[in-house]
N, C-alpha and C positions, 0 to 999 in steps of 0.2 A: 250720760247721766244728767238729769235735769237738776236745777239749782236746789230744789227741795231735798232730793235724794243726797246730793253732795253735803248739804247742811246736816241732814239727819244722820247720815252714816259717820260723819267725822266729828261734829261738834259734841254730840252726846258722849262719845268716847273720850274726846279731849278734855271735857269738863268733869270726867269721872262719874258720869251719871248713868252709865250703862246698867246699873242694878235697880234703877227706878222701875216701878211697875209699868207695864206697857201703856196703860191709859194715861199715866202721868207723863210719860215720854211724849205721847201724841199731843197732850195739852201744851206741854212746853214747846214742842215744835211749832204748833199753831201760833202761839204767842210770839215766838221768835220770828216766824214768817211774817206776822203782822208788823212787827217792828222794822224788819228789813224792808218790807214793802213801803212803809211810810218814809224811810230814808231814801229809797229809790225815787219815790214821787217828789220829795223835796229837791233831790238832785236834778231830776228832770226839769222841774219848774225853774230851777236856777239856770238851766242851759237853753230853755226855749225863749224866743223873743215874744213880745206882747201879743202879736197876731196869732202865733202858734199856740200860746197859752189859751187864748179864747177858743181856738179850734179844738185844742185838747179837751177843754171843758165840754164842748159839744159832743165830741167822740165819747167821752166818759158817760155823758148823759144817755147815750144810746144803749149803754149796758151791754156792749158786744165786745167780749175779750178779744176776738179775732180782729175786729176793726181797730181796737186800741193798740194791739200789737203791731199791726201794719202801719198805723200812724207813727208810732214811736220808732219803728225801724226805718221808716222813710225820713222822718225829721231828725233823728239822731243816729247816724251811721255807727256810732260807738255804743249803741244801746246795750248790746250783750256785754261789752266791757264794763259799762256802768253797773250792771247787775253783779258781775263777778267782783268788782271792786267793793261794792257795798256789802256783799256777803263776807268778803275777806276782812273788811274793817270791823264788821260786827263780831266775827269770830275772834279776831285779835283782841278786841276790847273785852269780850266775855271771858276769854282765857286769862287775860291779865287780871281781871277782877276776881276770878276764882282762885288764881294763884295768890293774890293778895289776901283773900279770905283764908286760904289754907295756911299761909304764913302767920296770920294772926292766931290761928288755932294751934300752931305748933309749940 
């Protein structure tokens, strides 16, 4: 299962949002995906040296997802782990915030 499916199938249920209309779920998933992607990019930039950051910028400019993926997997052997960690961090934070909100409404 890819990261998006993992996020979609679990986070929506864990946040108690399974009753949202499908279009609202898809909009929420898209926004969450964007946030997680930003967190992943920030983490990647923190792990690359200056020369690799410049190369990464050039790879991104080519607008080739395949080339970007190959670059990241080559430069960051733990790339898949970074993705899983960032998804997990986001989920934990989102669940904690929803629980806090639910506690305020109790």
